[in-house]
matplotlib code that plots the C-alpha trace (Angstrom):
import matplotlib.pyplot as plt

x = [-75.1, -74.8, -77.5, -77.3, -77.3, -75.6, -73.9, -77.2, -76.9, -74.2, -70.8, -68.1, -65.7, -67.7, -69.9, -73.4, -76.5, -79.6, -82.5, -86.1, -87.5, -89.8, -92.9, -94.9, -93.0, -89.4, -86.6, -82.9, -80.4, -76.7, -74.4, -70.8, -68.5, -71.4, -73.4, -76.5, -75.8, -78.8, -82.3, -84.6, -88.2, -90.4, -94.1, -96.2, -98.7, -96.0, -93.4, -91.2, -91.6, -88.3, -86.4, -89.5, -90.0, -93.5, -95.1, -97.0, -99.4, -99.0, -102.2, -101.3, -98.5, -97.9, -95.9, -95.6, -94.1, -92.0, -93.4, -95.9, -98.1, -97.9, -100.4, -98.3, -101.3, -100.8, -101.6, -101.3, -100.1, -96.3, -94.4, -92.0, -89.8, -88.6, -85.0, -85.6, -86.5, -84.0, -85.0, -84.2, -80.7, -79.7, -80.8, -77.5, -79.2, -77.3, -80.5, -82.6, -83.2, -85.6, -87.6, -90.9, -91.6, -94.3, -91.4, -90.4, -93.6, -97.3, -100.5, -101.7, -98.2, -97.0, -93.6, -91.3, -90.5, -88.8, -89.7, -87.1, -89.0, -92.1, -95.4, -96.5, -99.8, -99.6, -97.6, -97.4, -94.2, -91.2, -90.4, -87.6, -87.5, -83.7, -83.8, -81.1, -80.2, -77.8, -75.1, -72.3, -69.8, -71.8, -75.1, -76.2, -78.2, -79.5, -80.4, -78.3, -75.6, -73.4, -70.2, -68.8, -66.3, -66.4, -64.8, -63.1, -60.8, -57.6, -57.1, -55.2, -57.9, -60.7, -59.0, -58.5, -62.1, -63.4, -61.5, -62.9, -66.4, -66.2, -64.7, -67.8, -70.4, -73.2, -75.0, -76.7, -75.7, -74.4, -72.4, -71.6, -68.6, -68.6, -65.7, -66.1, -65.3, -62.2, -60.8, -61.7, -61.0, -62.4, -63.6, -65.9, -67.2, -67.9, -69.8, -72.0, -72.6, -73.9, -76.2, -77.7, -78.1, -80.0, -82.2, -83.0, -83.9, -86.3, -88.0, -88.3, -89.8, -92.4, -93.3, -94.1, -96.3, -98.3, -101.0, -100.3, -100.2, -98.4, -95.3, -92.4, -89.8, -89.9, -86.7, -85.9, -85.1, -85.0, -82.3, -80.4, -80.2, -78.8, -76.4, -75.1, -74.3, -72.5, -70.4, -69.6, -68.6, -66.8, -67.0, -69.0, -72.0, -75.5, -78.1, -81.5, -84.6, -85.6, -83.6, -85.0, -83.4, -80.1, -80.3, -81.1, -78.1, -75.8, -76.7, -76.4, -72.9, -71.6, -69.7, -68.7, -65.0, -63.6, -66.7, -66.2, -69.6, -70.8, -74.5, -76.4, -80.0, -81.7, -84.2, -84.8, -88.3, -87.4, -87.8, -84.5, -84.5, -85.0, -82.3, -79.8, -80.9, -82.0, -85.6, -84.5, -82.7, -86.0, -87.7, -84.8, -85.1, -88.6, -87.7, -87.4, -84.6, -81.4, -79.0, -75.3, -72.8, -71.4, -74.8, -75.5, -78.3, -79.7, -83.3, -84.7, -87.8, -89.2, -91.4, -93.0, -90.2, -87.1, -85.5, -84.1, -81.5, -80.6, -77.5, -77.6, -74.9, -77.5, -75.8, -72.3, -70.3, -66.8, -63.6, -61.8, -62.6, -66.0, -64.8, -63.2, -66.5, -68.5, -66.2, -66.2, -70.0, -70.4, -68.1, -69.9, -73.2, -71.9, -71.2, -74.6, -76.4, -74.7, -76.0, -79.5, -79.9, -79.1, -81.3, -84.2, -83.6, -84.3, -83.9, -84.2, -83.0, -81.5, -80.4, -78.2, -78.0, -74.7, -73.6, -72.0, -68.3, -66.2, -63.3, -63.5, -61.1, -63.5, -66.3, -64.2, -63.4, -67.1, -67.7, -64.9, -66.4, -69.9, -68.5, -66.8, -70.0, -72.1, -69.6, -70.8, -74.3, -75.8, -77.7, -75.9, -75.4, -73.9, -72.7, -73.4, -71.7, -72.5, -74.8, -74.0, -76.1, -74.0, -76.6, -75.0, -76.9, -77.0, -78.9, -79.5, -81.1, -84.6, -86.0, -88.4, -90.2, -88.4, -88.5, -91.1, -93.2, -93.0, -94.0, -96.1, -99.3, -101.1, -102.8, -106.6, -106.9, -104.4, -104.9, -101.3, -99.5, -98.2, -97.6, -98.9, -98.0, -99.9, -102.4, -99.9, -97.1, -99.3, -100.6, -97.1, -96.0, -98.9, -97.9, -94.3, -95.4, -97.7, -94.9, -92.9, -95.6, -95.4, -98.6, -97.8, -100.1, -102.9, -105.6, -106.6, -105.7, -107.9, -106.7, -108.4, -107.7, -109.1, -110.9, -108.1, -105.5, -107.7, -108.3, -104.6, -103.7, -106.2, -105.8, -108.4, -110.7, -108.7, -105.8, -103.1, -105.1, -105.7, -102.0, -100.9, -103.4, -102.2, -98.5, -99.0, -101.7, -103.9, -107.3, -107.0, -110.2, -110.7, -112.6, -112.8, -112.5, -112.6, -109.5, -108.5, -105.3, -104.5, -103.8, -103.9, -103.8, -103.1, -105.6, -105.9, -104.6, -106.6, -109.2, -111.5, -114.5, -113.1, -112.3, -115.7, -117.6, -115.6, -114.1]
y = [-8.2, -4.9, -2.9, 0.7, 2.9, 6.1, 7.7, 8.7, 10.8, 10.4, 9.2, 11.1, 9.2, 6.0, 4.3, 3.8, 2.0, 3.0, 0.6, 1.4, -2.1, -2.4, -1.0, -1.8, 0.8, -0.4, 2.2, 2.5, 5.3, 5.2, 7.7, 8.2, 10.7, 12.2, 12.7, 10.8, 9.4, 7.0, 6.6, 3.7, 3.4, 0.3, 0.7, -2.5, -1.1, -0.2, -2.9, -3.1, -6.2, -5.8, -9.1, -11.1, -14.2, -15.2, -18.0, -15.9, -16.4, -14.7, -12.9, -10.9, -11.0, -7.8, -8.6, -4.9, -4.1, -7.3, -7.6, -9.7, -8.8, -11.3, -11.7, -12.3, -12.3, -8.9, -5.4, -4.6, -7.1, -6.9, -5.9, -8.5, -7.6, -10.3, -9.5, -10.6, -14.2, -17.1, -18.7, -15.4, -14.7, -18.4, -18.5, -18.8, -17.3, -14.2, -12.6, -13.3, -9.5, -9.8, -12.6, -11.6, -12.3, -14.9, -17.2, -17.5, -17.1, -17.7, -16.5, -18.7, -20.0, -20.1, -18.6, -17.8, -14.1, -11.7, -8.1, -5.5, -2.4, -1.8, -0.8, 2.9, 4.7, 4.4, 1.2, -2.3, -3.8, -4.4, -8.1, -10.3, -14.1, -14.0, -14.8, -13.4, -14.7, -12.5, -13.6, -11.7, -13.0, -13.3, -12.8, -16.2, -16.3, -19.9, -19.1, -16.0, -17.5, -14.5, -14.0, -10.7, -9.7, -6.6, -3.6, -2.7, -5.7, -5.4, -7.1, -10.1, -10.7, -10.4, -13.0, -15.3, -15.2, -15.5, -18.8, -19.9, -19.1, -20.9, -23.9, -24.1, -23.1, -25.5, -25.2, -21.8, -20.6, -17.1, -15.3, -11.8, -12.0, -9.4, -7.5, -9.5, -12.7, -11.2, -10.3, -13.7, -17.3, -19.8, -22.2, -19.7, -18.7, -22.3, -22.9, -19.9, -21.1, -24.4, -22.6, -20.4, -23.5, -25.2, -22.1, -22.1, -25.8, -25.1, -22.3, -24.7, -27.4, -24.8, -23.8, -27.3, -27.9, -24.6, -23.1, -19.8, -17.0, -17.2, -15.9, -18.4, -16.4, -13.0, -11.1, -9.9, -6.4, -4.5, -6.8, -7.1, -3.3, -3.2, -6.0, -4.3, -1.2, -3.4, -5.0, -1.7, 0.0, -3.0, -1.9, 0.3, 0.0, -1.2, 0.2, -1.5, -1.2, -4.9, -8.0, -10.2, -7.9, -8.2, -12.0, -11.9, -9.7, -11.7, -14.9, -13.2, -11.8, -14.9, -16.3, -12.9, -12.2, -8.8, -7.4, -5.8, -4.7, -4.1, -4.6, -2.6, -3.0, 0.4, 0.4, 4.1, 5.6, 8.3, 7.1, 5.8, 8.0, 11.1, 10.0, 9.7, 12.9, 11.0, 12.2, 15.7, 14.4, 12.9, 16.3, 17.9, 15.2, 16.4, 20.1, 21.8, 24.1, 22.7, 25.3, 24.7, 25.6, 28.7, 30.3, 29.0, 26.6, 24.0, 23.7, 20.2, 19.5, 16.1, 15.7, 12.7, 12.5, 13.6, 15.3, 18.8, 20.4, 24.0, 25.5, 29.1, 31.2, 32.7, 34.7, 33.5, 36.0, 34.8, 36.8, 35.9, 36.3, 35.2, 31.9, 30.7, 31.6, 29.7, 26.7, 26.5, 26.7, 24.1, 21.7, 22.1, 21.6, 18.5, 16.8, 17.6, 16.6, 13.1, 12.8, 14.0, 11.6, 8.7, 10.0, 10.8, 7.7, 9.6, 7.5, 7.8, 11.0, 13.7, 17.1, 19.5, 23.2, 24.2, 27.8, 28.5, 27.5, 28.9, 26.5, 22.8, 22.0, 23.4, 21.3, 18.2, 19.0, 19.2, 15.9, 14.2, 15.3, 14.1, 10.8, 10.2, 10.9, 8.7, 5.8, 5.4, 4.8, 1.3, 2.2, 2.3, 5.8, 7.2, 10.7, 11.3, 14.7, 18.4, 19.5, 22.5, 24.6, 23.5, 21.1, 18.0, 14.8, 11.9, 8.6, 6.6, 3.2, 3.3, 0.2, 1.6, 4.8, 7.9, 9.1, 11.8, 9.3, 6.9, 9.3, 11.9, 11.8, 14.1, 17.0, 16.9, 20.7, 21.7, 18.6, 17.6, 21.0, 20.3, 17.4, 16.4, 13.6, 10.4, 8.7, 5.8, 8.0, 9.8, 6.5, 5.1, 8.3, 8.1, 4.5, 5.5, 8.5, 6.4, 4.0, 6.9, 8.1, 7.3, 5.4, 4.1, 6.7, 6.6, 4.2, 5.7, 8.2, 10.3, 10.7, 12.9, 11.9, 11.7, 8.6, 7.5, 7.7, 5.7, 2.9, 2.4, 2.7, 0.1, -2.3, -4.9, -5.9, -3.7, -6.2, -3.5, -1.5, -4.6, -5.5, -2.0, -1.7, -5.0, -4.0, -0.6, -1.7, 1.3, 2.0, 4.1, 6.2, 7.8, 10.9, 11.1, 14.6, 16.1, 17.6, 18.1, 16.2, 13.2, 14.4, 13.2, 14.9, 13.3, 15.3, 13.8, 11.2, 9.9, 7.3, 5.7, 7.2, 10.7, 10.7, 9.3, 11.7, 14.7, 15.7]
z = [-47.9, -46.1, -44.4, -45.5, -42.4, -43.5, -46.5, -48.0, -51.2, -53.8, -52.9, -54.8, -57.2, -56.8, -59.4, -57.9, -59.2, -57.3, -57.7, -56.7, -57.0, -54.1, -55.8, -59.0, -61.0, -61.3, -61.6, -61.5, -61.9, -62.7, -60.9, -62.2, -60.6, -58.7, -61.9, -63.0, -66.4, -66.9, -65.7, -66.6, -65.6, -66.2, -65.5, -65.3, -67.8, -70.3, -70.2, -73.3, -75.4, -77.2, -77.1, -76.4, -78.5, -79.8, -81.8, -84.2, -87.1, -90.5, -91.1, -94.3, -96.9, -98.8, -101.9, -102.9, -99.5, -99.3, -95.8, -93.8, -90.8, -87.9, -85.1, -81.9, -79.6, -78.0, -79.4, -83.1, -85.7, -86.0, -89.2, -90.6, -93.6, -96.1, -95.2, -91.6, -92.6, -92.2, -95.5, -97.2, -95.7, -96.1, -99.8, -101.9, -105.0, -106.0, -107.4, -104.3, -103.8, -106.8, -105.2, -103.5, -99.9, -101.0, -102.0, -98.3, -96.3, -96.7, -95.1, -92.2, -91.5, -87.9, -87.3, -84.4, -84.2, -81.9, -81.2, -82.4, -81.6, -79.5, -81.1, -81.1, -81.3, -85.1, -85.8, -84.6, -83.3, -85.6, -85.8, -86.9, -87.5, -87.0, -83.4, -81.1, -77.6, -75.6, -73.3, -71.6, -74.1, -77.3, -79.1, -80.4, -83.7, -84.2, -87.8, -88.4, -90.6, -89.6, -87.6, -86.3, -83.6, -81.5, -83.3, -80.0, -80.5, -82.5, -85.8, -84.4, -81.7, -84.3, -86.6, -83.6, -82.5, -86.0, -86.3, -82.9, -84.0, -87.3, -85.6, -83.2, -85.8, -86.7, -90.1, -90.1, -86.7, -86.2, -83.5, -82.5, -80.3, -77.5, -76.0, -72.8, -74.8, -76.4, -73.0, -71.6, -72.6, -75.1, -72.4, -70.8, -74.3, -75.2, -71.9, -72.6, -76.2, -74.8, -72.4, -75.3, -77.5, -74.7, -74.2, -77.9, -77.9, -75.1, -77.1, -80.1, -77.8, -76.5, -80.0, -81.0, -78.0, -77.9, -80.0, -81.8, -81.1, -77.7, -76.0, -75.8, -74.0, -72.1, -71.9, -68.3, -69.7, -66.4, -64.8, -68.1, -68.3, -64.7, -65.4, -68.6, -66.5, -63.9, -66.6, -68.3, -65.0, -63.5, -59.9, -57.4, -55.2, -55.9, -53.5, -53.6, -51.5, -52.1, -50.9, -53.7, -56.4, -54.6, -54.8, -58.5, -59.3, -57.1, -59.0, -62.4, -61.6, -59.9, -63.0, -64.5, -63.9, -63.2, -61.3, -57.9, -56.8, -53.2, -52.5, -49.9, -48.8, -48.3, -45.5, -44.7, -44.8, -47.4, -51.0, -52.3, -55.4, -53.2, -50.8, -53.5, -55.4, -58.5, -58.4, -59.3, -62.4, -63.6, -63.2, -65.1, -67.8, -68.6, -68.9, -72.2, -71.2, -69.5, -68.0, -68.2, -65.6, -67.4, -67.9, -71.4, -72.0, -74.4, -75.6, -76.3, -78.4, -79.2, -82.2, -83.9, -86.5, -84.6, -81.6, -82.0, -79.7, -79.9, -78.1, -76.8, -75.1, -72.7, -70.0, -70.9, -72.9, -72.1, -71.5, -74.7, -78.4, -79.8, -81.4, -78.1, -76.3, -78.9, -78.7, -74.9, -74.9, -77.6, -75.8, -72.5, -74.4, -76.1, -72.8, -71.4, -74.7, -74.5, -70.9, -71.7, -74.6, -72.3, -69.4, -71.6, -73.8, -77.0, -80.2, -83.9, -85.7, -83.5, -84.9, -82.8, -83.8, -82.1, -82.1, -85.5, -85.6, -88.4, -88.0, -89.0, -86.2, -83.7, -85.1, -84.8, -81.2, -80.4, -82.3, -80.3, -77.0, -78.0, -79.3, -75.9, -74.0, -76.3, -75.9, -72.3, -73.6, -73.8, -76.9, -80.3, -81.5, -84.7, -85.4, -89.1, -89.3, -89.9, -92.7, -94.9, -92.5, -89.6, -88.0, -86.5, -87.4, -84.9, -85.0, -81.8, -81.7, -80.3, -78.6, -76.1, -75.1, -74.1, -70.5, -71.4, -73.2, -70.2, -67.5, -69.4, -71.3, -73.7, -72.0, -72.6, -72.3, -74.9, -77.1, -77.2, -77.4, -73.9, -71.6, -68.2, -65.8, -66.7, -64.4, -64.1, -63.0, -60.4, -59.0, -58.6, -57.0, -54.5, -53.7, -52.9, -50.8, -48.7, -48.0, -46.6, -44.3, -40.5, -39.8, -36.3, -34.7, -37.3, -38.3, -41.6, -44.3, -46.6, -50.2, -52.7, -56.3, -59.8, -61.0, -63.4, -60.7, -58.3, -60.8, -61.5, -57.8, -56.7, -59.6, -60.8, -58.0, -55.6, -55.6, -55.1, -52.6, -50.4, -50.6, -49.5, -46.7, -45.3, -45.5, -44.0, -41.5, -42.4, -44.0, -47.2, -47.7, -51.1, -52.2, -56.0, -57.4, -60.9, -62.5, -66.1, -65.4, -63.1, -59.5, -55.9, -52.5, -49.1, -47.0, -43.5, -41.1, -38.1, -37.1, -39.7, -37.8, -37.8, -41.5, -42.5, -40.3, -41.7, -38.4]

ax = plt.figure().add_subplot(projection="3d")
ax.plot(x, y, z, "-o")
ax.set_aspect("equal")
plt.show()
């Protein structure tokens, strides 16, 4: 392990993963060719449940919807469609689509389910009973009865790995063979299969010995996201402000061939995201207007149903004919749109209104550029094509909240017409700022803040406040103020006596 002493900021032509893991809010950013391509934020009050496996209880079966509602013990009841039941997909009847869900599941039944999509303000989580356990070389489906091989492999490799999969398959098992397996060897794949089978056996054992509803397995989403980026990029430098996180990643990458990553422990006073200029990209990821290098810009609006992106020439007029100006602007916009979709983690339906292009060849050039950018993304995206009105349609898999949804909340003044920073975001920002302050010459600090920020900052029974005061060897004194939005202000340093007396 190396101690990071210099080279703060981005290093050109080197892949970097910057991990802010020291505090309650976990964050990481991916930098490729000196450009931030991904930002992920996980707040303790808003952890994604996607991938978690629960022992649930069927509380309602809706025959008309061919769906059931399942109590998994947290939040709203989950939605489980008939087509996500093992008994349905394994049924050999050619007319099974005409069968109601009541043929496969009953009210009061306990069932093992996995979260496919987090709950929202209006809907409960989307569930599946077709459990998936992910490895680096495969996705294992114990009851999936399905085999697929990465589309990135050529025909001969796909046929070879299909044969391998069928030779190792038991009863209703299913496999999705990843690209990493195709470029590896069968022995490593078989070893991972045994590990995933053992993991599933442990889940079944827990289900038999626990009352429902309860969680059986919690997916380590944060580290899995980081690991996925490390596998995708193959080499570079991981900079982390917590030694425990380095040990976890070193263990996870120990048996993965072809990775050449250097680990550095960041120990400077300045926040790691600020030091590597990632903080600014978070701010830009919340802006409605994004300026491009040639003076043109894109406007991004997120609605309940979809995301709309509008491309404008702005100050850019070009030196050539109109169509060339339009094409160059649209290509530049396509590159930035691909990056913004990843940074902002937008999902669902995305509509892009490029500047009108008269030639079909120009439209294809823009699509090719955007396809290349989206191929770097960890989320599955599909470009559907242009409508008759020239609007490009895109779908992107949504498994967790977008960046604006994570760090922003509805403004109480404008009733949702605008957005403000949430109390959680402000509390975690205060925590990071206090860690950066030099307290050697001070006994106490006065912080003015709103009640909602104070409650989250301190935690239940002041557990987080006590922990921070012990680590920083300082007394934190609060003055609660009123404000229409969550805010805080670090007002004064000094002795406890001076601050309490108002001196």
